C-alpha positions as CSV (number, residue, x, y, z in Angstrom):
1,X,4.7,-29.9,14.4
2,X,6.2,-28.2,17.5
3,X,5.9,-24.6,18.7
4,X,9.3,-23.6,17.7
5,X,8.8,-24.6,14.1
6,X,5.5,-23.0,13.7
7,X,7.0,-19.8,15.2
8,X,9.8,-20.0,12.5
9,X,7.3,-20.4,9.7
10,X,5.4,-17.3,10.9
11,X,8.8,-15.4,11.0
12,X,9.4,-16.6,7.5
13,X,6.1,-15.4,6.5
14,X,6.5,-12.1,7.9
15,X,9.7,-11.7,6.1
16,X,8.2,-12.7,2.8
17,X,5.3,-10.1,3.3
18,X,7.7,-7.5,4.2
19,X,9.7,-8.0,1.2
20,X,6.5,-8.2,-1.0
21,X,5.6,-4.8,0.4
22,X,9.0,-3.2,-0.6
23,X,8.7,-4.7,-4.1
24,X,5.1,-3.2,-4.6
25,X,5.8,0.3,-3.5
26,X,9.3,0.2,-5.0
27,X,7.8,-0.9,-8.4
28,X,5.1,1.8,-8.1
29,X,7.4,4.5,-7.5
30,X,10.0,3.4,-9.9
31,X,7.4,3.2,-12.8
32,X,6.2,6.4,-11.8
33,X,9.8,7.9,-12.0
34,X,10.5,6.5,-15.2
35,X,7.1,7.9,-16.6
36,X,8.2,11.3,-15.3
37,X,11.6,11.2,-16.7
38,X,10.4,10.0,-20.2
39,X,7.8,12.9,-20.3
40,X,10.5,15.4,-19.1
41,X,12.5,14.4,-22.0
42,X,10.0,15.2,-24.3
43,X,9.0,11.7,-25.4
44,X,5.0,12.3,-25.3
45,X,4.7,16.0,-24.9
46,X,6.8,19.0,-25.4
47,X,6.8,20.7,-21.9
48,X,9.6,22.3,-20.2
49,X,11.4,20.0,-17.7
50,X,10.8,22.4,-15.0
51,X,7.2,21.5,-14.6
52,X,8.1,18.1,-13.7
53,X,10.1,18.8,-10.6
54,X,7.1,17.9,-8.1
55,X,6.1,14.6,-9.6
56,X,9.9,13.7,-9.9
57,X,10.5,14.8,-6.2
58,X,7.5,12.8,-5.1
59,X,8.5,9.6,-6.8
60,X,12.0,9.8,-5.6
61,X,10.8,10.2,-2.0
62,X,8.7,7.3,-2.4
63,X,11.7,5.1,-3.4
64,X,13.6,6.5,-0.7
65,X,10.7,5.7,1.9
66,X,10.6,2.2,0.2
67,X,14.4,1.7,0.9
68,X,13.9,3.0,4.4
69,X,11.3,0.4,5.1
70,X,13.3,-2.3,3.8
71,X,16.1,-1.2,5.9
72,X,13.7,-1.2,8.9
73,X,12.5,-4.7,8.1
74,X,15.9,-6.2,8.9
75,X,16.0,-5.4,12.7
76,X,12.5,-6.6,12.9
77,X,13.3,-9.9,11.5
78,X,16.5,-10.2,13.3
79,X,14.9,-9.4,16.7
80,X,12.1,-12.1,15.9
81,X,14.7,-14.8,15.0
82,X,16.9,-13.8,18.2
83,X,13.7,-14.3,20.3
84,X,13.0,-17.6,18.6
85,X,16.5,-18.9,19.2
86,X,16.4,-18.0,22.9
87,X,12.9,-18.8,23.6
88,X,12.6,-15.5,25.4
89,X,9.8,-13.3,24.2
90,X,9.7,-9.4,24.3
91,X,8.0,-6.9,22.1
92,X,11.1,-5.3,20.8
93,X,10.3,-6.3,17.3
94,X,7.3,-4.0,17.3
95,X,9.0,-0.5,16.9
96,X,11.1,-1.5,13.8
97,X,8.1,-3.3,12.5
98,X,6.0,-0.3,12.9
99,X,8.7,1.8,11.4
100,X,8.6,-0.4,8.4
101,X,5.0,-0.3,8.0
102,X,5.0,3.5,8.3
103,X,7.7,3.8,5.7
104,X,5.6,1.7,3.2
105,X,2.4,3.5,3.9
106,X,4.1,7.0,3.4
107,X,5.7,5.7,0.2
108,X,2.4,4.8,-1.0
109,X,1.0,8.2,0.1
110,X,3.6,9.9,-1.7
111,X,3.2,7.8,-4.9
112,X,-0.4,8.9,-5.0
113,X,0.6,12.6,-4.4
114,X,3.1,12.1,-7.5
115,X,0.4,10.7,-9.6
116,X,-1.9,13.7,-8.6
117,X,0.8,16.3,-9.5
118,X,1.3,14.6,-12.8
119,X,-2.4,14.6,-13.5
120,X,-2.7,18.2,-12.5
121,X,0.2,18.9,-15.1
122,X,-1.7,17.3,-17.7
123,X,-4.9,19.1,-17.0
124,X,-3.1,22.3,-16.9
125,X,-1.7,21.8,-20.2
126,X,-5.0,21.1,-21.9
């Protein structure tokens, strides 16, 4: 296996990893959003929908950040593939890659904040 094919495999592995990260944070925030919407409609508890604003906003922000991370992963992969095709190495892909990882991390943090707000709401009701 020559060097260019091993570089292509590493770029493909990075792409799969970034896609898996997107799926993970998008599913987490999507399920949190679904739970919050079901609770606000009165499926499990009879509480005014006004109280669910903070968890709902947190999960929506988490989904938006996950989408932003996916958006940033495209320039990172494109830059790496362009460098691979020209056999010219630069570090231009580090900026979008860092932005992708930052967006995924913030999405996960916002998910935790949404869960914390939802748990605080449940504790206040008891």
